[in-house]
Phi, psi and omega in degrees: 000136182276165177299321179298320179293319178297315180297321178298317178296319179298322181295340180276348179281155172299154184304321181299321179286326175299317180297320179299317178297316179303313182296321178294318178293319179300315180297322181297321184255011184304322181294340182266348182261149176282161177303324178295319178294318179298316178300319179293319176302314181295317180300314181293321178297318178294319179297318179293322178296324179288327185218078183301333180289349182281349181292160179248132179301144181306319182301320179292316179300312181299316180297317180295320178296318179298321178295319177299316181295319178299324184286352182278000000 
């Protein structure tokens, strides 16, 4: 299963379950993230939990990243 397929499945979960997956992944990679990165992950997760409609679909994020990479 590709990362895109996994993300698509995650988007179908309720927000509370998406957050649970996020927290589990954050905990798994916590040793690799700096304290600043962890704080930012937590801030963004809390902001998304307060306002789920503020999120951007993965497809849009991916397209924007590809455009940025092309521009370099």
